[in-house]
LOBAPA-553148 format. One line per field, with one value per residue: residue number from 1; residue in three letters; chain; y, z negated, x of N, C-alpha, C, O, CB in turn. Coordinates in steps of 0.001 Angstrom, whole numbers, padded with zeros to 6 digits. Atoms other than C-alpha are relative to their C-alpha. Last residue first. Glycine has a CB too. Layout:
! residues N
nr [NUM	...];
rest [ALA	...];
kette [A	...];
n.yy [Y	...];
n.zz [Z	...];
n.xx [X	...];
ca.yy [Y	...];
ca.zz [Z	...];
ca.xx [X	...];
c.yy [Y	...];
c.zz [Z	...];
c.xx [X	...];
o.yy [Y	...];
o.zz [Z	...];
o.xx [X	...];
cb.yy [Y	...];
cb.zz [Z	...];
cb.xx [X	...];
END
This chain:
! residues 72
nr [72	71	70	69	68	67	66	65	64	63	62	61	60	59	58	57	56	55	54	53	52	51	50	49	48	47	46	45	44	43	42	41	40	39	38	37	36	35	34	33	32	31	30	29	28	27	26	25	24	23	22	21	20	19	18	17	16	15	14	13	12	11	10	9	8	7	6	5	4	3	2	1];
rest [UNK	UNK	UNK	UNK	UNK	UNK	UNK	UNK	UNK	UNK	UNK	UNK	UNK	UNK	UNK	UNK	UNK	UNK	UNK	UNK	UNK	UNK	UNK	UNK	UNK	UNK	UNK	UNK	UNK	UNK	UNK	UNK	UNK	UNK	UNK	UNK	UNK	UNK	UNK	UNK	UNK	UNK	UNK	UNK	UNK	UNK	UNK	UNK	UNK	UNK	UNK	UNK	UNK	UNK	UNK	UNK	UNK	UNK	UNK	UNK	UNK	UNK	UNK	UNK	UNK	UNK	UNK	UNK	UNK	UNK	UNK	UNK];
kette [A	A	A	A	A	A	A	A	A	A	A	A	A	A	A	A	A	A	A	A	A	A	A	A	A	A	A	A	A	A	A	A	A	A	A	A	A	A	A	A	A	A	A	A	A	A	A	A	A	A	A	A	A	A	A	A	A	A	A	A	A	A	A	A	A	A	A	A	A	A	A	A];
n.yy [-000426	001175	000874	-000609	-000038	001374	000397	-000712	000656	001294	-000281	-000248	-001267	-000376	-001463	-000279	000753	-000619	-001381	000124	000414	-001157	-000914	000605	-000079	-001403	-000270	000728	-000744	-001229	000339	000520	-001131	-000811	000741	-000024	-001351	-000143	000767	-000784	-001156	000503	000228	-001336	-000600	-000746	-001450	-000683	-000472	001134	000100	-001117	000171	001108	-000522	-000827	000876	000668	-001001	-000192	-000759	-001187	-000918	-000603	-000128	000550	-000977	000530	-000120	-000820	000694	-000689];
n.zz [-000750	-000568	001084	000751	-000859	-000156	001269	000101	-000933	000594	001127	-000552	-000717	-000442	000103	001000	001220	000678	000312	001144	001134	000412	000682	001301	000833	000394	001040	001185	000594	000553	001265	000949	000520	000833	001245	000744	000547	001068	001149	000572	000669	001197	001003	000417	000892	-000712	000074	-000829	-001218	-000909	-000844	-000944	-000919	-000896	-001001	-000942	-000802	-000989	-001000	-000848	000647	-000717	-000257	001247	-000033	001218	001067	001250	001096	001111	001275	001008];
n.xx [-001201	-000690	-000439	-001112	-001187	-000496	-000624	-001278	-000929	-000359	-000895	-001327	-000093	-001341	-000148	-001032	000299	001145	-000381	-000915	000832	000807	-000912	-000326	001213	000153	-001001	000429	001120	-000551	-000644	000981	000782	-000891	-000222	001264	000161	-000996	000505	001095	-000608	-000668	001044	000461	-001000	-001038	000175	-000997	000667	000107	-001185	-000059	001130	-000344	-000930	000764	000855	-000839	-000367	001177	001073	000454	-001098	-000480	-001452	-000579	000229	000517	-000953	000459	-000036	-000792];
ca.yy [-001100	-003121	-000484	002117	-000096	-000879	002816	003682	000970	002326	005845	004592	003200	-000058	-000368	-004152	-005061	-002334	-003501	-007154	-006347	-004395	-007316	-009746	-007455	-007046	-010822	-011341	-008623	-010317	-013712	-012396	-010295	-013277	-015463	-012840	-012367	-016132	-016332	-013571	-015386	-018615	-016780	-015444	-018962	-020436	-022883	-026499	-027871	-029958	-026663	-026041	-029464	-029131	-025730	-027217	-029986	-027508	-025399	-028446	-029217	-031976	-034563	-036714	-037353	-038375	-036180	-038308	-036571	-037775	-039012	-037397];
ca.zz [014545	013130	010743	013514	015768	012994	012137	015789	015981	012869	014307	017610	015654	014121	012234	011913	013680	016276	017287	017181	019458	021800	021888	022720	025483	026875	026892	028831	031278	031897	032308	034931	036692	037062	038324	040892	042015	042392	044377	046699	047283	048041	050458	052361	052398	053902	051687	052767	051258	048647	047056	045747	044134	042655	041290	039563	038001	036865	035170	033383	032100	033555	031726	030004	033287	032410	034921	037645	040943	043858	046998	050247];
ca.xx [014933	012052	010624	010537	008425	005976	005652	005019	002345	000617	000727	-000731	-003663	-004824	-008098	-007672	-010919	-010406	-006906	-007990	-010924	-008641	-006181	-008986	-010288	-006753	-006238	-009493	-008531	-005166	-006872	-009293	-006673	-004345	-007186	-008197	-004602	-004128	-007382	-006158	-002865	-004745	-007029	-003996	-002488	-005665	-007545	-007177	-010431	-008565	-007573	-011074	-011430	-007954	-008935	-011973	-009866	-007229	-009882	-011332	-007857	-005705	-003597	-006206	-008049	-011609	-013432	-011906	-011481	-013579	-011849	-012889];
c.yy [-000337	000390	-001214	-000923	000545	-000026	-001409	-000365	000662	-000710	-001288	000286	000128	001313	000463	001488	000335	-000661	000658	001388	-000118	-000338	001234	000925	-000560	000162	001427	000255	-000670	000813	001228	-000252	-000450	001167	000780	-000709	000099	001381	000128	-000692	000856	001154	-000476	-000119	001377	000681	000678	001508	000762	000393	-001179	-000178	001081	-000257	-001091	000546	000803	-000898	-000637	001032	000118	000676	001294	001088	000692	000119	-000449	001096	-000476	-000021	000924	-000753];
c.zz [-000756	000804	000512	-001083	-000749	000837	000088	-001274	-000047	000887	-000669	-001111	000581	000773	000358	-000165	-001128	-001342	-000818	-000503	-001262	-001210	-000494	-000803	-001394	-000909	-000511	-001165	-001268	-000682	-000653	-001360	-001057	-000636	-000958	-001338	-000864	-000651	-001178	-001237	-000676	-000784	-001303	-001052	-000492	-001002	000739	000095	000921	001308	000955	000978	001078	001007	000970	001092	001037	000908	001094	001096	000950	-000759	000685	000226	-001272	-000043	-001297	-001034	-001286	-001105	-001111	-001325];
c.xx [001256	001232	000768	000525	001207	001276	000563	000739	001373	001018	000458	001000	001405	-000061	001407	000293	000974	-000272	-001109	000403	000841	-000867	-000751	000915	000260	-001215	-000119	000960	-000511	-001098	000647	000651	-000995	-000735	000896	000162	-001255	-000106	000961	-000570	-001065	000637	000612	-001106	-000446	000922	001153	-000252	000942	-000681	-000057	001155	000029	-001119	000430	000906	-000788	-000823	000852	000280	-001186	-001136	-000421	001040	000491	001520	000651	-000142	-000643	001043	-000477	-000109];
o.yy [-000055	-000430	-001925	-000913	000007	-000723	-001667	-000552	-000023	-001261	-001431	-000109	-000680	001691	001284	001873	000325	000022	001252	001637	000303	000471	001699	001093	000014	000868	001666	000455	000004	001309	001320	000200	000217	001441	000836	-000200	000699	001508	000292	-000036	001350	001196	-000068	000677	001707	001025	000269	002037	001421	-000412	-001191	-000002	000800	-000537	-000837	000587	000397	-000948	-000391	000905	-000208	000016	002203	001792	001817	-000502	000274	001877	-000168	-001019	002102	-001165];
o.zz [-000282	001552	-000278	-001376	-000638	000513	-000400	-001256	-000044	000385	-001020	-001012	000287	001309	-000343	-000804	-002301	-002333	-001863	-001709	-002338	-002128	-001609	-002007	-002390	-001915	-001711	-002297	-002231	-001791	-001880	-002389	-002075	-001824	-002158	-002371	-001939	-001871	-002317	-002235	-001785	-002011	-002378	-001989	-001661	-002108	000607	001180	001854	002238	001953	002184	002256	002176	002166	002258	002195	002116	002279	002210	002132	-001282	000821	-000712	-001557	-000894	-002292	-001259	-001562	-001301	-001128	-001731];
o.xx [002356	001763	001388	001721	002309	002238	001664	001956	002396	001997	001630	002161	002285	-001103	001998	001272	000603	-000532	-000848	000437	000417	-001004	-000512	000724	-000180	-001149	000011	000518	-000879	-000905	000683	000148	-001175	-000566	000630	-000275	-001241	-000002	000524	-000869	-000859	000544	000174	-001157	-000244	000504	002306	-000496	000483	-000735	000664	000983	-000189	-000855	000572	000516	-000891	-000588	000627	-000228	-001079	-002034	000397	001415	000080	002157	000619	000782	-001802	001737	-000117	-001196];
cb.yy [001503	-000794	-000457	001317	000849	-000893	000089	001507	000042	-000889	000904	001168	001206	-001117	000465	-000718	-001498	-000080	000813	-000821	-001340	000479	000413	-001383	-000762	000908	-000249	-001505	000135	000833	-001089	-001297	000705	000516	-001369	-000659	001034	-000221	-001496	000221	000850	-001048	-001023	000808	000115	001045	000482	-000605	000883	-001136	-000107	001332	000043	-001277	000612	001159	-000784	-000812	001174	000443	001408	-000367	-000679	-001066	000783	-001441	000219	-001102	001451	-000495	-000517	001474];
cb.zz [000286	000888	-000812	-000625	001243	000651	-001150	000052	001437	-000199	-001025	000991	-000939	000873	-001412	000368	000285	000880	001303	000391	000297	001164	000936	000194	000663	001247	000536	000302	001007	001102	000223	000538	001137	000823	000298	000822	001135	000556	000376	001046	001006	000380	000506	001225	000719	000958	-001485	001396	-000362	-000666	-000855	-000751	-000769	-000810	-000680	-000735	-000908	-000689	-000657	-000850	-000431	001424	000829	-000893	001256	-000141	-000216	-000525	-000148	-000527	-000296	-000160];
cb.xx [-000038	-000953	-001194	-000441	-000267	-001076	-001012	-000224	-000556	-001260	-000694	-000040	-000330	000625	-000343	001268	000036	-001247	000277	001263	-000701	-000887	001152	000675	-001166	-000136	001417	-000093	-001141	000681	001050	-000635	-000738	001169	000620	-001132	-000061	001429	-000195	-001109	000800	001070	-001030	-000512	001353	-000628	-000069	000012	-001177	-000766	001229	000145	-001343	000283	001227	-000699	-000964	001084	000756	-001207	000498	-000450	001024	000580	000452	-000393	-001500	000900	000496	-001366	001414	-000465];
END
């Protein structure tokens, strides 16, 4: 098996790890499960960041409603 260069300017560290995994001929059902896991991971990470921003800026549903009304 050929090793992947860690110096590739076009691939991220995540892409490199996934390429290593995919070179093992993962079954299609496993690939779908991995995609779901990755999607959930990044969605949860975004939710945590949004929650932190919400808390840091003392946002509330009333503030969001006001923003929505002001952009109609």
